[in-house]
Backbone as a ProteinNet text record, in pm:
[ID]
protein_1_A
[PRIMARY]
MTTLIHPTAIVDPGAILGDDVEIGPFAIIGPEVAIGDGCRIGPRAIVRWTRMGKGCFVGANSIVGGDPQFYNWKQVPSWVELGDNVFINELVAIHRAGYEGKSTRIGDKCYIMTQSHIAHDCVIGREVTITTLAGLSGHIEVGDYAVIGGSAGLHQHVRVGTMAMVGGMTRIVQDVPPCFMVVGNPSRPEGLNTVGMKRRGVGPDDRLRMKTAYKILVQSGLPPKEAVARIEVELELVGMVKNLVDFAKVESKRGLAV
[TERTIARY]
-2426.7	-2425.4	-2439	-2505.4	-2534.9	-2472.9	-2415.2	-2356.6	-2474.2	-2484.2	-2588.5	-2528.1	-2562.7	-2516.9	-2636.5	-2637.5	-2750.3	-2757.7	-2879.8	-2896.6	-2825.1	-2808.9	-2742.4	-2587.3	-2536.4	-2389	-2328.5	-2205.7	-2125.6	-2009.9	-2015.6	-1911.5	-1849.8	-1721.3	-1654.3	-1652.8	-1674.2	-1669.8	-1535.8	-1426.4	-1298.5	-1274.2	-1364.9	-1346.3	-1371.2	-1306.7	-1319.6	-1388.6	-1508.1	-1589.9	-1597	-1574.8	-1589	-1733.3	-1761.5	-1897.7	-1953.7	-2080.3	-2158.4	-2104.4	-2073.1	-2032.8	-2161.3	-2164.5	-2276.7	-2220.1	-2276.2	-2231.7	-2349.3	-2339.5	-2452.3	-2481.2	-2583.6	-2629.5	-2518.4	-2507.9	-2418.8	-2266.1	-2235.9	-2090.1	-2027.9	-1901.2	-1820.2	-1705.1	-1696.9	-1591.2	-1513	-1387.3	-1306.3	-1261.5	-1200.3	-1156.7	-1034.7	-962.5	-838.2	-862.4	-983.3	-1022.7	-1050	-1006.8	-1043.4	-1101	-1220.8	-1291.6	-1314.7	-1276.1	-1290.5	-1424.9	-1444.6	-1576.7	-1627.9	-1757	-1825.1	-1803.1	-1745.9	-1718.1	-1844.7	-1855.1	-1963.8	-1913.4	-1963.7	-1921.8	-2042.5	-2030.1	-2141.9	-2176	-2286.6	-2338.4	-2229.2	-2217.6	-2135	-1984	-1948.4	-1804.1	-1741.3	-1613.6	-1533.5	-1415.2	-1405.1	-1294.3	-1224.2	-1096	-1014.6	-873.6	-807.5	-668.3	-654.2	-743.7	-746	-760.9	-685.7	-698.6	-744.3	-865.4	-932.2	-951.5	-915.3	-934.6	-1083.5	-1105.6	-1239.6	-1297.2	-1432.7	-1505	-1477.5	-1435.2	-1408.5	-1533.8	-1531.6	-1639	-1582.4	-1641.8	-1609.7	-1729.4	-1722.1	-1839.6	-1873	-1987.6	-2043.9	-1942.8	-1932.4	-1856	-1702	-1656.8	-1512.4	-1450.9	-1320.3	-1242.5	-1122.6	-1121.4	-1008.1	-940.6	-811.9	-732.8	-731	-753.7	-739.5	-595.2	-572.7	-434.7	-355.1	-229.2	-150.3	-143.4	-125.8	-128.9	9.4	87.9	212.3	245.5	320.2	355.4	437.3	409.8	483.3	464.2	353.6	328.7	285.5	334.4	298.9	210.7	111.7	15.3	92.3	95.8	156.1	62.8	66.8	-11.2	43	-37.3	-0.6	-128.3	-119.9	-233.6	-256.4	-379	-406.3	-435	-375.2	-397.9	-461.1	-579	-645.7	-640.7	-610.4	-617.1	-766.3	-784.5	-921.5	-981.9	-1116.3	-1194.9	-1147.6	-1107	-1075.2	-1207.4	-1228.6	-1349.4	-1313.7	-1366.6	-1339.6	-1472.4	-1479.4	-1602.8	-1623.5	-1721.6	-1758.1	-1657.7	-1646.1	-1565.6	-1414.9	-1368.8	-1222.3	-1160.9	-1033	-957.9	-827.2	-807	-686.4	-629.3	-508.3	-444.6	-349.5	-347	-256.5	-117.6	-23.3	123.2	160	270.1	317.6	407.1	445.6	548.7	496.7	540.5	490.7	505	402	395.1	393.7	396.5	403.9	260.5	244.9	114.4	114.1	9.4	-28.3	-95.1	-53.4	-98.3	-169	-285.8	-361.5	-381.4	-338.2	-343	-482.7	-490.3	-615	-672.3	-807.1	-889	-856	-799.6	-787.4	-924	-933.6	-1058.4	-1025.7	-1083.1	-1045.7	-1169.7	-1171.3	-1289.6	-1306	-1422.4	-1471.2	-1374.1	-1359.1	-1285.4	-1134.6	-1083.7	-941.1	-877.3	-746.1	-674.7	-548.9	-528.8	-409.5	-346.6	-229	-169.6	-88.3	-33.6	36.3	155.9	171.3	284.1	288.5	183.2	180.8	169.2	223.3	214.5	155.4	35	-36.4	-45.6	-4.9	-7.3	-147.5	-160.7	-289.9	-351.2	-487.4	-568.3	-524.2	-491.7	-465.5	-593	-608.3	-722.2	-679.1	-740.5	-712.3	-838.7	-830.5	-950.5	-985.6	-1108.6	-1168.4	-1077.3	-1066.5	-992	-838.5	-790.6	-642.5	-594.9	-470.5	-409.6	-272.7	-251.3	-122.8	-67.2	47.1	114.1	183.4	253.7	311.9	421.7	434.3	547.8	552.1	438.8	431.3	417	486.7	468	407.4	301	229.8	233.8	287.1	292.1	160.2	158.6	38.2	-19.7	-151.9	-230.4	-206.9	-147.2	-129	-263.7	-269.1	-391.3	-345.8	-409.4	-382.3	-507	-489.6	-595.9	-659.8	-779.4	-853.8	-779.6	-784.8	-721.8	-568.8	-509.5	-361.5	-308.2	-190.2	-124.5	15	40.7	167.9	250.3	375.9	465.2	510	546.4	594.2	708.7	715.3	826.1	837.6	745.8	759.4	712.6	757.3	713.5	648.3	546.3	475.5	484.4	544.6	568.7	445.1	459.4	352.4	297.7	165.2	94.7	119.5	179.6	194	56.3	46.1	-74.9	-41.4	-100.2	-78.4	-206.8	-193	-308.8	-377.3	-500.7	-575.6	-512.7	-518.6	-463.7	-310.8	-247	-97.1	-30.7	80.7	161.7	284.5	293.6	401.9	502.6	623.1	731.9	851.3	842	953.8	884.1	969.4	919.9	874	762.5	707.9	739.9	821.6	865.8	749.1	768.6	665.9	616.6	487	419.2	421.8	483.4	485.9	349.5	313.4	199.9	259.1	219.9	265.8	151.7	167.9	66.8	136.5	60.4	106.1	154.5	196	240.9	361.7	487.9	518.7	495.4	494.4	461.8	567.1	526.1	612.2	564.1	655.9	616.1	536.5	436.3	351.6	331.3	431.1	418.3	402.5	376.2	359.4	216.1	183.6	42	34.4	32.4	29	-104.2	-211.9	-340.7	-337.9	-287.4	-276.6	-184	-71.1	14.9	-50.1	-124.1	-194	-294.2	-368.1	-470	-408.2	-284.9	-220.1	-131.4	-145.2	-75.3	70	110.5	248.7	254.2	340	338.7	399.5	385.5	435.8	588.3	665.2	814.6	850.2	783.5	807.5	774	654.3	610.4	709.1	762.8	858.1	985.1	1039.3	1153.7	1124.9	1005.3	974.2	966.3	919.7	914.9	1060.2	1152.5	1288.8	1348.6	1318.6	1368.2	1318.2	1188.4	1127.3	1201.3	1230.6	1299.8	1437.7	1508.6	1641.7	1630.5	1532.2	1519.4	1469.4	1380	1309.1	1364.9	1409.7	1441.3	1588.3	1673.2	1815	1893.2	1839.5	1912.7	2013.8	2024.5	2116.3	2065	2151.2	2102.9	2049.7	1948.9	1883.1	1978.2	2086.9	2172	2242.2	2284.2	2346.3	2249.4	2128.7	2024	1998.2	1987.9	1962.9	2079.9	2196.8	2317.2	2315.7	2271.3	2257.1	2151.4	2044	1936.3	1993.9	2072	2125.4	2217.6	2286.1	2377.9	2304.2	2204.8	2142.2	2017.7	1956.9	1829.1	1841.3	1767.9	1756.1	1677	1741.3	1675	1581.5	1467	1362.4	1229.8	1129	997	987.1	916.4	894.4	1019.9	1110.9	1234	1318.4	1324.1	1392.4	1323.2	1191	1115.5	1150.2	1158.6	1190.9	1331.1	1431.8	1568.7	1580.9	1516.2	1522.8	1459.1	1350.6	1280	1375.4	1440.9	1523.8	1647.9	1697	1826.7	1810.2	1681.8	1659.1	1693.6	1768.1	1798.2	1679.3	1660	1540.5	1562.3	1464	1477.2	1430.5	1370.2	1310.8	1362.8	1428.5	1465.8	1357.7	1388.7	1290.5	1221.3	1094.4	1016	1029.3	1150.9	1173.3	1230.6
-2766.1	-2625.4	-2605	-2501.6	-2481.2	-2354.9	-2367.4	-2253.1	-2186.6	-2053.7	-1979.8	-1887.4	-1909.1	-1828	-1760.7	-1626.4	-1554	-1584.8	-1598.5	-1634.8	-1538.5	-1414.5	-1316	-1319.2	-1382.7	-1390.1	-1479.5	-1448.7	-1525.3	-1592.6	-1723	-1796.8	-1894.6	-1877.1	-1967.1	-2106.2	-2204.4	-2345.6	-2385.6	-2313.2	-2339.9	-2291.3	-2204.1	-2147.3	-2251	-2253.2	-2346.5	-2276	-2326.9	-2268.5	-2364.1	-2312.3	-2391.5	-2406.4	-2454.8	-2474.4	-2351.1	-2332.2	-2219.3	-2083.6	-2078.4	-1961.4	-1894.7	-1755.6	-1680	-1582.2	-1581.9	-1493.2	-1410.4	-1276.6	-1192.6	-1156	-1075	-1040.2	-975.1	-1023.7	-961.9	-968.8	-1046.6	-1070.9	-1151.9	-1132.8	-1208.6	-1277.3	-1405.2	-1484.7	-1557.8	-1526.8	-1577.2	-1722.3	-1782	-1921.9	-1945.6	-1835.8	-1846	-1830.1	-1858.1	-1814.4	-1940.8	-1928.2	-2033.1	-1956	-1985.8	-1920	-2010.8	-1974.2	-2064.3	-2070.5	-2160.3	-2182.9	-2055.4	-2035.7	-1924.8	-1783.9	-1771.8	-1640.8	-1583.4	-1449.9	-1380.7	-1281.4	-1283.7	-1194	-1105.5	-976.7	-883.3	-853.1	-780.9	-745	-677.9	-720.3	-655.2	-658.4	-734.7	-746.5	-835.6	-810.8	-888.1	-950.6	-1080.6	-1147.4	-1234.1	-1206.5	-1282	-1311.7	-1411.6	-1439	-1419.9	-1486.6	-1471.8	-1606	-1620.1	-1732.2	-1676.8	-1718.4	-1656.1	-1756.3	-1718.3	-1800.9	-1816.2	-1859.2	-1878.3	-1752.3	-1742.5	-1633.2	-1494.3	-1478.4	-1348.4	-1281.2	-1150.6	-1072.6	-977.9	-975.8	-874.9	-789.1	-661.4	-572.5	-543	-475.3	-443.4	-360.4	-396.6	-320.4	-319.8	-404.7	-413.7	-508.1	-479.9	-561.9	-618.6	-751	-817.5	-911	-886	-958	-893.8	-764	-689.9	-685	-657.1	-647.3	-531.6	-552.2	-440.4	-327.6	-209.9	-88.6	-21.7	-67.5	3.1	-24.1	68	63.8	-65.2	-118.8	-234.5	-359.1	-367.3	-493.9	-596.2	-720.2	-830.7	-926.4	-979.1	-1071.4	-1201.6	-1220.8	-1341	-1390.3	-1515.5	-1565.4	-1515.8	-1443.7	-1392.1	-1379.5	-1343.5	-1365.6	-1254.5	-1251.6	-1194.2	-1309.1	-1303.3	-1405.1	-1337.1	-1381.1	-1331.4	-1435.4	-1398.7	-1488.3	-1513.8	-1559.1	-1585.6	-1458.9	-1449.9	-1341.2	-1203.2	-1184.4	-1052.8	-985.9	-863	-787.9	-675.9	-681.4	-580.4	-513.6	-382.4	-307.8	-272.9	-193.8	-168.4	-78.1	-94.9	-6.5	-7.6	-120.4	-137.2	-207.1	-165.6	-230.3	-289.3	-414.9	-486	-555.1	-514.8	-571.8	-683.6	-778.7	-891	-849.2	-936.7	-908.3	-887.4	-813.7	-782.6	-881.2	-986.4	-1079.7	-1222.5	-1300.9	-1439.6	-1521	-1578.5	-1665.8	-1594.9	-1460.1	-1380.1	-1345	-1289.4	-1257	-1124.3	-1051.4	-945.4	-1018.1	-988.1	-1070.6	-982.5	-1030	-962.8	-1061.9	-1023.4	-1120.6	-1137.4	-1232.7	-1264.9	-1140.8	-1138.2	-1037.4	-893.4	-869	-726.9	-667.1	-536.8	-462	-349.4	-355	-264.8	-184.4	-53.7	25.5	73.5	133.9	166.9	252.3	225.9	302	305.9	211.9	201.3	126.5	150.8	82.5	21.2	-102	-174.5	-223.8	-171.8	-196.3	-328.1	-358.1	-485.2	-506.6	-629	-675.8	-617.7	-564.5	-524.4	-649.5	-637.6	-740.4	-680.2	-716.9	-659.7	-764.9	-729.5	-822.8	-852.1	-914.1	-956	-839.7	-828.3	-739.1	-591.5	-562.6	-421.9	-359.2	-231.7	-151.4	-49.1	-53.8	45.5	127.1	255.1	338	400.7	446.8	493.1	585.7	558.3	635.1	631.2	542.3	526	466.9	506.6	451.8	397.8	265.9	206.3	170.8	231.8	205	63.2	29.2	-103	-130.4	-258.6	-308.3	-254.1	-222.5	-165.5	-283.9	-276.8	-372.9	-304.4	-363.9	-312.4	-422.3	-389.4	-486.5	-513.1	-615.5	-655.4	-542.6	-531.5	-440.4	-291.3	-256.9	-120.7	-61.8	73.3	144	246.6	247.6	346.1	436.5	565.7	658.1	692.5	752.3	787.2	887	857.6	939.3	953.2	862.2	859.4	810.4	859.8	816.6	758.5	640.4	574.5	547.2	593.8	584	435.9	401.1	267.3	234.4	108.5	40.2	88.8	169.1	205.2	88.6	96.5	-6.3	67.1	0.3	52.3	-61.7	-28.2	-125.3	-172.2	-278.7	-332.6	-229.6	-221.2	-134.5	16.4	46.1	188.4	247.4	380.2	447.1	562.3	561.8	666.5	753.9	880.3	971.7	994.2	1035.6	1067.6	1177.1	1159.4	1255	1274.1	1171.5	1181.8	1127.7	1190.5	1144.5	1070.6	940.8	862	833.4	889.8	870.5	794.7	773.4	696.4	588.1	499.4	394.1	442.5	389.8	428.3	323	352.9	249.3	191.3	73.3	5	94.5	98.8	172.6	328	375	520.5	571.6	693.6	758.1	874.1	879.6	984.5	1058.1	1185.5	1265.5	1367.5	1424.1	1543.7	1511	1621.9	1611.4	1709.3	1655.2	1512.4	1470.8	1341.1	1292.5	1327.6	1340.2	1359.7	1280.5	1234.9	1159.7	1243.7	1183.1	1252	1167.9	1091.1	1007.8	857.1	781.5	638.2	599.3	489.3	430.9	350.2	418.3	353.4	275.9	332.3	266.4	134.6	135.9	13.9	-89.5	-42.9	-134.8	-203.5	-124.7	-181.7	-286.1	-255.8	-347.1	-479.1	-469.9	-590.7	-656.6	-612.1	-683.7	-646	-531.2	-485.4	-427.4	-479.9	-445.8	-308.7	-256	-123.5	-107.4	-210.8	-200.4	-187.4	-266.2	-263.6	-124.7	-69.5	61.6	168.7	163.5	259.4	256.5	134.4	123.4	182.4	158.8	217.1	369.8	422.7	567.5	627.8	560.3	606.1	592.1	482.3	461	569.9	600.4	708.1	840.1	877.2	998	1003.2	886.6	881.6	894.1	828.8	832.6	970.9	1028.8	1154.5	1278.1	1279.7	1406.5	1426.8	1327.7	1338.3	1416.6	1435.1	1506.9	1420.1	1292.9	1202	1151.1	1124.2	1056.7	920	868.6	748.2	627.7	612.8	496.9	515	637.2	660.3	645.3	689.6	679.2	530.5	449.8	307.8	243	281	229.1	262.8	386.8	429.8	347.9	324.1	239.3	102.2	45.4	-85.9	-90.5	21.2	29.1	55.2	140.4	188.5	110.5	36.1	-30.5	-181.4	-250.7	-394.8	-426.8	-510.6	-544.4	-660.6	-633.4	-730.6	-666.1	-751.2	-700	-606	-495.3	-401	-325	-302.8	-233.7	-321.4	-448.9	-536.6	-530.9	-528.1	-516.6	-390.1	-280.3	-147	-147.5	-201.1	-204.4	-290.9	-408.6	-498	-427.8	-359	-283.9	-181.4	-100.6	8	-36.5	-157.1	-202.7	-274.8	-301.1	-354.1	-248	-287.3	-193.5	-141.8	-13.3	52.1	130.6	125.6	204.3	350.4	374.6	508.2	584.8	511.2	575.1	579.9	620.6	624.8	755.2	752.6	873.8	919.8	972.8	1020.9	1163.8
1902.1	1867.9	1715.9	1672.4	1531.9	1478.4	1359.8	1287.7	1211.4	1225.7	1158.9	1055.4	928.1	820.6	753.8	756.3	697.5	546.1	491.7	349.7	255.3	291.7	204.5	221.9	317.7	334.2	222.7	193.1	94.4	169.3	178.4	247.2	148.2	120.3	23.5	78.5	-7.1	37	96.9	64.8	121.4	259.7	310.1	445.5	548.2	660.4	770	883.8	920.1	1024.2	1142.8	1262.3	1389.1	1422.4	1546.4	1590.7	1643.8	1639	1696.6	1640.9	1511.4	1443.5	1384.3	1392.8	1337.7	1235.9	1114.2	1010.1	961.8	972.5	950.6	807.6	784.2	651.2	563.5	444.6	337.9	375.8	483.8	512.1	400.6	385.6	282.4	352.1	341.9	401.4	288.9	276.8	167.7	189.8	82.1	96.2	186.8	215	292.1	442.3	492.9	628.4	710.8	836.9	939.3	1057.9	1098.5	1203.2	1317	1441.9	1549.9	1610.5	1707.7	1768	1833.8	1819.7	1890.8	1840.3	1718.4	1666	1597.7	1593.4	1537.3	1432.1	1311.8	1201.4	1173.5	1186.4	1171.4	1026.7	1009.5	877	787.5	662.3	563.9	597.1	695.2	722.8	614.2	592.2	489.7	566.6	558.1	620.3	516.7	499.2	407	465.5	424.1	462	614.9	688.2	834.8	904.5	1015.1	1105.3	1234.1	1277.4	1392.2	1502.7	1628.5	1740.6	1780.7	1905.3	1951.5	2012.4	1999.8	2065.8	2017.3	1894.1	1841.4	1786.7	1779.3	1719.2	1616.3	1499.8	1393.7	1362.1	1386.5	1377.3	1230.1	1215.7	1082.7	1002.1	870.6	778.8	805.2	891.1	911.6	807.3	785.7	685.1	761.8	773.2	835.2	733.7	717.8	613.9	480.3	474.6	352.1	306	180.7	130.4	189.4	212	268.8	167.2	218.3	131.7	129.4	32.2	3	-141.1	-202.4	-340.7	-374.4	-490.2	-544.1	-469.2	-385.5	-317.2	-420.9	-403.4	-493.5	-416.3	-483.9	-427.5	-377.9	-248.4	-192.3	-80.6	-43	66.9	200.6	276	404.6	485.7	613.8	703.3	801	856.6	987	1081	1199.4	1298.3	1423.6	1461.6	1582.2	1693.5	1813.7	1926.9	1965.3	2080.4	2132.4	2188.4	2168.6	2229.7	2188.6	2068.3	2018.3	1977	2020.8	1983.7	1895.7	1776.1	1668.4	1640.4	1668.9	1643.9	1494.6	1468.1	1330	1256.6	1129.3	1038.3	1071.8	1117.7	1151	1028.7	999.5	891.4	948.3	929.7	972.5	844.8	812	687.4	716.4	625	640.6	614.3	645	628.3	483.9	463.4	330.7	273	343.5	298.7	307.5	215.9	198.8	330.1	369.4	492.4	622.6	626.6	746.1	789.3	917.2	970.5	1043.5	1028	1121.8	1241	1362	1476.8	1582	1629.8	1731.7	1845	1970.5	2079.9	2145.2	2237	2304.2	2371.2	2365.5	2436.8	2410.2	2286.8	2246.2	2219.3	2242	2216	2119.5	2000.8	1897.8	1857	1889.8	1867.4	1724.4	1701.6	1569.7	1490.2	1360.4	1261.5	1292.5	1367.9	1386.2	1268.8	1248.4	1145.3	1193.2	1164.2	1198.9	1068.5	1032.7	904.2	902.8	791.6	773.3	865.5	902.2	986.1	1127.3	1181	1319.4	1410.4	1529.3	1626.4	1754.3	1790.3	1903.9	2014.4	2137.8	2247.4	2295.5	2412.3	2461.2	2540.9	2539.5	2614.7	2588.9	2466.5	2423.6	2385.1	2424	2380.6	2277.9	2162.5	2053.4	2032.9	2059.8	2070.7	1932.3	1924.2	1800.2	1719.4	1589.3	1489.6	1510.8	1597.7	1605.4	1481.6	1438.5	1318.9	1346	1320	1337.2	1205.6	1173.5	1046.4	1055.1	947.1	932.9	1029.2	1066.4	1145.9	1287.4	1347.2	1482.8	1583.1	1694.8	1800.5	1924.3	1974.9	2095.7	2204.2	2323.6	2428.4	2496.5	2579.2	2650.7	2733.3	2739.6	2826.6	2791.6	2688.1	2646.1	2602.2	2608.2	2559.8	2463.2	2339.1	2236.1	2233.7	2260.1	2267.6	2132.3	2139.9	2021	1926.1	1799.8	1692	1704.7	1785.3	1792.4	1660	1620.2	1497.1	1529.6	1488.5	1520.1	1390.2	1394.3	1283	1263.2	1136.7	1111.2	1202	1242	1311	1455.8	1509.7	1655.3	1739.6	1863	1962.8	2082.9	2133.9	2252.8	2358.3	2475.9	2576.6	2649.7	2725.6	2806	2900.3	2913	3005.9	2976.9	2862.2	2826.6	2784.4	2796.1	2754.9	2655.9	2538.6	2441.1	2443.1	2470.9	2484.3	2349.1	2358.3	2240.6	2160	2025.7	1931.3	1943.3	1998.4	2010.6	1887.6	1851.1	1742.3	1793.4	1762.3	1809	1696.1	1716.1	1616.8	1676.5	1806.2	1877.3	1970.1	2019.7	2100.2	2240.1	2285.2	2413	2515	2613.2	2709.4	2791	2847.2	2927.2	3043.2	3059.8	3169.3	3155.7	3054.6	3031.3	2981.2	3021.3	2957	2879.2	2751.5	2655.1	2595.2	2570	2502.9	2416.8	2320	2244.2	2104.1	2035.5	1899.1	1885	1884.8	1906.8	2058.3	2074.2	2204.2	2307.7	2435.5	2546	2668.3	2753.7	2870	2966.1	3029.4	3128.3	3252.1	3286.5	3405.4	3376.3	3478	3467.1	3483.8	3421	3428.6	3558.1	3670.9	3796.8	3821.4	3772.9	3787.4	3712.8	3593.6	3510.1	3579.5	3633.6	3705.1	3824.8	3903.9	4015.1	3972.3	3866.1	3813.2	3771.2	3721.1	3669	3773.2	3901.7	4006.4	4028.1	3972.9	3999.7	4142.3	4226.4	4366.5	4395.8	4517.2	4551.9	4539.6	4570.7	4553.4	4410	4328.5	4181.8	4125.5	4169.2	4124.3	4167.6	4285.1	4335.7	4250.8	4219.9	4132.9	3997.1	3946.6	3810.1	3820.4	3929.8	3945.9	3943.9	4009.2	4009.4	3866	3800.8	3665.9	3572.4	3588.5	3509.2	3522.9	3651.1	3681.9	3611.4	3615.3	3553.9	3399.3	3337	3195.2	3141.7	3217.3	3170.1	3226.2	3346.8	3418.2	3448	3418.7	3458.7	3360.3	3237.9	3131	3059.5	3097	3032	2900.3	2799.9	2680	2720	2644.5	2684.3	2715.5	2636.8	2659.4	2797.2	2825.7	2957.1	3072.9	3047.4	3152.3	3182.2	3078.1	3098.7	3177.7	3137.7	3208.4	3356.8	3386.7	3526.8	3600.6	3530.4	3594.7	3630.3	3537.3	3557	3683	3708.3	3821.1	3958.1	3948.6	4071.9	4120.7	4029.7	4064.2	4044.5	4127.9	4115.1	3989.1	3904.2	3773.7	3783.7	3842	3855.2	3812.3	3789.1	3757	3643.4	3661.1	3547.1	3515.7	3608.6	3574.4	3477.7	3500.6	3406	3269.4	3270.9	3143.5	3074	3147.7	3094.9	3026.9	3106.1	3059.8	2937.9	2936.6	2822	2699.4	2716.7	2613.2	2558.4	2646.4	2600.5	2534.7	2561.9	2503.6	2367.2	2328.7	2200	2092.6	1992.5	1884.8	1819.7	1823.8	1776.6	1645.9	1559.2	1436.6	1464.4	1579.7	1599.8	1722.8	1813.9	1940.7	2046.3	2169.7	2276.4	2289.6	2323.9	2343.1	2485.2	2515.8	2652.1	2647
[MASK]
++++++++++++++++++++++++++++++++++++++++++++++++++++++++++++++++++++++++++++++++++++++++++++++++++++++++++++++++++++++++++++++++++++++++++++++++++++++++++++++++++++++++++++++++++++++++++++++++++++++++++++++++++++++++++++++++++++++++++++++++++++++++++++++++++

């Protein structure tokens, strides 16, 4: 297999390139970069301070591994880490971590659409979809298989649970529990992502328990801590309900979006 580097691309001699890598016109690859086998870097893309798995794609004019954007940041070695088969469309910006030796992390098979922004120190699970113009501030955690809608804005330090869905143009200022669908400004729960659960193999009994848990969290009128305690008493803590309870019991800087 042959690595193809366009004559107009700038690839630092210190960069590590795997087999069958393709680097397009006017792309810039910095010295702090390791690119896995079979990756493709589009025209005018800039990749710095990045460790990239196999089979990734970086679209035209995207910036991966840019410096974090906050006041008083000091230049330290930090990274963006991409899993395998991450697809980054054009005009996306992903910033490296703000602290020495740390990483902004993107899991396997994530699909990141055009003009999205992932800020410093975010941790994104596997097979997450981030839709056009979505903005993720620093220190956000997104669970596996979640979907972030177009033009959604997420506050620093919020968490989005596995298989959750954030609607387009939604403002997220609190944690979104697993499998919840939320919309609006500010966000409000609009049911469960039952289609996503079915696609991911969540069985009917597990989905029914989640429906009951949703009603307790959202419709019982109880404060979140009391609602979670009731779920622990009334429901079998297995599958997605256990995931939900574990998520809700983590000490949060923002609270739950229920």
